[in-house]
N, C-alpha and C positions, 0 to 999 in steps of 0.2 A: 369097215364101213360098208353097208349094203347098197351097192350101186343101183341095183334094180329098184329098190325102194326110193332111192334118191332121185333118179332120172326124171320122173314126171314132176318133181317139185322144183326143178331148176330151169324151167323154161324162161327165156328172156321176156320180162314183163315191163322193162323200162328202157328208155332211150339210151343208146350206147354213145360214149364219148367218141370224138373224132380222132383223138391222138392215141388213145389206148382203149382196150376193150374193158374198161371199168364202167360200171353202170351206176347211175344215181337213182335213188328211190323217188317215186312220184312226189313232186313238190320241192325236191332238193335242188339247190342251185349248184351248177358246175363251177369249177375254179375260173373258167373264162368269163363267167357272168358276175364275178365278184365285183363289188365297188372298190374304190380306193381303200387301202388298208388304213385303219384307224388305230391309234395307240400301238403301232407296230404289229398289229394282228389283224388278219382277215376277218371280216364280219359279214354274217349272212342272216337272213330271216328277221331283220329289224322291222318291227311293226308297231302299230298303236296298241296300247295295253290298257288293262283295267287296274284300278287302284282300290284298295280297301283301307279304311282306317279302323283301327281296333283300340278300344279303351275298355278295360275290365273284361270284355268278352268280344268275340269276333262279330263284326257287323259290317255290312256293305255300306260304304259311305257315298261314293260318287264315281262316275266313269271319268277317266282322264286319258289323254293321248300321250305317248312317249316313245322313246327310242327302244324301250324294252318292255317285256311283258310285266304288268304291274299287278302285284297282289299284296294285300295288306295283312299284317299280322300283329299280334300284340307283342310287346317287347319281352325280353327274357331276363331272368335273373336267378341267382342262387337261391334255393329255398331258404326262407328266413330273411331274405333281403328286404322284404316288406317292413321289417322292424327297423330298418335303417331310416335315414332322412326321408320322409314321405314325399318330399318335393323332388322326386326323381326325374320329373320332366320339366325342370326349371328352364331349360333351353328350348322348350317347345317339344313337339312330337319327336320321338327317336326314329330315325329313318335307317332302315336296313336294306342293303342291296344283296340279293342272294340268287344262287343258281339251284337252290334246293327245290326238289319237286313240290308242286303246289300242295298236294294233300299232306305231305310230311311237314311242310312249314306251317300249315294250318294247325296240325296237331301240336307242334312245338309251341306255337303261339298260345294255344289254349292252355297248355300246361304252365307256361311262364306267367300268363296273365292271372292265373289262379293265385300265384304267389306274389305278384307285383301289380295289383290293380291301379296303382298310382301312375303308371307309366303308359303314355299313349304312344303307339308305334305305327309308322307307315312303312310298308315293305314293298320294294320293287323287285319283281322276280323275272329272271330271264336267263338264257344261256350265258356262260362266262364271257364269250366273245362280245356279246351285246352289252353286257354290264361294263366291261372295260372300255368299249367304245363310248358309252354314255359318260363314264368317268372322265375320259380324255376330253370329250366335248365340254364338259363342265369345267375342267381345268382351264381350258382356253378362254372361258368366259369369266373366270375368276373365283368360282366357288364350287366345291364338290357338294352335291346334295345329300350324300349319305353320311351317317355317323359310324355305321358298322358295315363291313363287307364280309360275307360268308359265301365262299365259292370254292369249287374243287380244282384249284390251280395254284400250287405253291409258287411257281415262278412269278406269277402276277404279284404275289405278296413280297417276294424278294425284290422285284423292280420298284414297287411302291416304297419299300423300306429304303432302298438306295436313293430314291427321289425325295425322301423326307416327308412322305405323305402320311405315315403311320405313327401313332403314339406308342410309347413304351408302356407296358403294364405287366403285372404279375398275376396270372390266373389264380383264383381261389383254389385251395387244396392242390396246389401244383405238384406236391410230392406224390400224390396218388396217380398222376398221369404218366403214361409211357414217355420216357425222356425224349424219344425220337420225334414226338409231335410238338415239342415246345421249342420255339425259336430261341437259340442260345443268346440272341441279342435282345429278346423280350418284346418283339414287335407283333407277333401273331402266335396262335396256338391251334393245333389240329383238333378237330371236334368229332370225327369219326373216321374209321379206316375203310377205304373203298378200293378193293382190289379189282383189276380187270382180268377176266377169265375167258375161257372158251365155253360157250353155251351150245347145246345141240338139242334137236328135236328127237325125243326118244322113240317116236314112231317111225322115224325116217333113217336113223343112224344106228347101225348094229354095233359097230366098234368105234367109239368116239375118239377124236383126236385128243391127245394128252399133252402136246407141246406146241409151241409156236412153229417149230420146224415142220410139224405134221401138216400145218395149213398150207404149205407150199407144194404138197403132193398134188399132181395134176388130177387125181381122182376128185378133188374138191373144187375143180374149176366151175365157177358160176354158182357154187353152193353157199358162199360166205357173204355175210353182211357185217358192216362195221360202222361206227359213228364217225361223223365228219370232224376232223381236228380243227377246222376253221370255226366251228360252232361250240363244240364240247371242250371245256378246259381239261378234263381228264384225258380225252383222246389226244389233245395236243401234247400233253405231258407224256403220254405213253409213246407217241411217235418219237419224241426226243430220246426217251429211255431206250427204246428198241435200237435206235441208230447208234447210241453210245454203248450198247452192250456188245462186247467183242464177239460173242457166240452168235449174234444176230446181225446187226449192222445193215448197211445199205444193200448188200446183196440179198439178204433175207427179205427186206422190204420190197425190192424189185420183184422177187419171186412171188411174194404175196400178191402184188398188184397184177402180175401175169396170170393169176388165177381168177381175175375178173370179179373182185368183190363188189357187191352193191353197197354204195356209200349212202347211209341214211343221215338225217340231220343231227340225230342225237342218240343217246343210249336207249331211250324209251322205245322208239320205233324198231330198233334192232331186236330188243327182247320180244316185242310183239310179233315180229316177222318169224323169229325162230319158234315161238310158241304156236303160231298158226301153221307152220310148215312151209310158208312162202319161201324162206331161205333156211335150210336145215342147220346151218352152222352160223354162229354169231360171235363177234368179239364185243364183250359187253361187261358192265360192272356187275359184280356178283350179287348184290342185294336184289336186283331186278329179277334174277333167275329164281331166287328163293321166294320172292313175292308171287311170281307167276306159278311156280310149282305148288305153293300153298293153296292156290286157287284152283288147282286141278289140271293145269296145263301140262302137256307132255314135254317137259323141258327139264334139263339137268345141266350140270356144269363140270368142267375139269379145271383145276388150278394147274396151269402149265408147269411141267417139270423143269423146263429150262428157264424159269424165273417168272415171278408174278409182279408186274408193276402195280403201284397203288398210289392213291392220293389220300391225304389226311383231312381234306376239306377244312382248310384253315379259316379262322375268324380273326379279324383285325379291326382296330379302332382308328378312324381318321384323326390326324393330329389337330385339324382345325375344327373339330366337332365342338359344339356348345353343350353337348350332352355327355360329357366324359363319365360322370357317375352312372347314368342310366346305361350307357354303352358297356361299361365294365360289368354291371349287373347282368346284362344280357349275355355277355361272353362267359361270365362265371356260371350262369345257369347251364349253358351248353355243355360244359365239362364237369358239372356237378354229378353226384351219384344219381340224382333224379333225372337230369338231362341225359345222362349216358344210359340209364335204364330205358328211357324212351327211345334212344337210338337203337338199342337192342330190339325193342318191340317193333321198330321200323325196319328190321332185318339188317342193320348195319353192324359191323364189327366195332366195338367200343375202343376208346383211347385210355381206358383204365381197366384193371383186372378184377375189380370187386363187384361187377354187375353181370357177370356171365357173358354168354354169346348167343346169337340166334340158334334155334334148334337145328342141329345138323351141321352147323358152321364150325370150322376149325379154329383153334387158338392161333394168335399171331405167330407164336414160337414154332408152330408146326408148318408154316408156309415158307417156301423158298423165295422170299421177297427180294425184288430188285430195289436196292436202296441207295441210289447215287446221291452225290452231294447236290443239294438244291441249287446252290450257286452255279455249279457246272451246267445243270439242266437249264437254268435260266438263261445262261449265255448262249445256248445252242437251240432253244426251243423254237424260236421264230424261224430260223433257217431250216429246222427239221420240218416244220409245217409247210414251208415253201417247197421243200424237196418232195414232200408227199403230193402237193398240188401239181408240181411238174410231172410227176410220174403218172398221176391219174388223168392229166390233161384237162 
């Protein structure tokens, strides 16, 4: 790593925490400023949101306030599903809660709507923490407002399965899917593979880090940025996986925090900071790096040699949904060849092997994936996030 090139890029630009020298990006809330935990998970950044209603094609319907960012999209289904019972929206509009980035979910909705013009869909979009807070609030009032949940946090789906909130279903073309993404009990299915990697600014870093252990080198003090596990479901999952990996564990996490990482609210700002050179090193999901590099940003990635954590962005159907048929069609589209081809176009690694991979991306079989038991991670994830919060102060 070229320290001379790095030094001018790592000037303190944000307020430092009082307990540890961990900095939070502008606008990010520190753990001490968190509200009471909802749904056993810290929640930040809850705000009023916009809502779109989509029928046949995307159109803005009306503004609405809510606990989460609201964005609407058309429902999704397997190609050819339009030939099924045309009354797919018999229970009213299909409501989808998702953490999917807005532009990507808009594209997904447009593709689904082309095949399923009979289904009207309302989509609420926010970070996973905000979505689960909303769902918990709705549970206490007696009714969950969503028919489908699509979010990058497998432990959330495991909890909802245990609580009896999810319906059992068999995805269409299930034999074409990677078996690891299909819940063996039939309550959810992964829809894209999202590894977390080490990103670096190619103008600032001569010899990039290639492992998680590398990030504890004092040479990287103040140079690293990472997403907030209280907001990002993937970041929360990663924190638990790191702590449960014997070669990493609590000592590694403490050493990482000692290097004063800047904690951003989510993966998006992490990627932007690395691309801009504000922070030369980032812990971030891989597809964002590919997107930024394709646009000409000086950014590249390393898949850590000591293990790559990943989420499969599950989709599940709520058991009390009045739109079971439409919900099944939505999930079927996500994992169909058409839906997975779109995922590849959006720079995701697919959950089936007959649609290729993004340009320059490795195949799953070539990655040293960290693949713990989801039930074990579910049991420890909340405590792992609390431990992270304690370390950063």
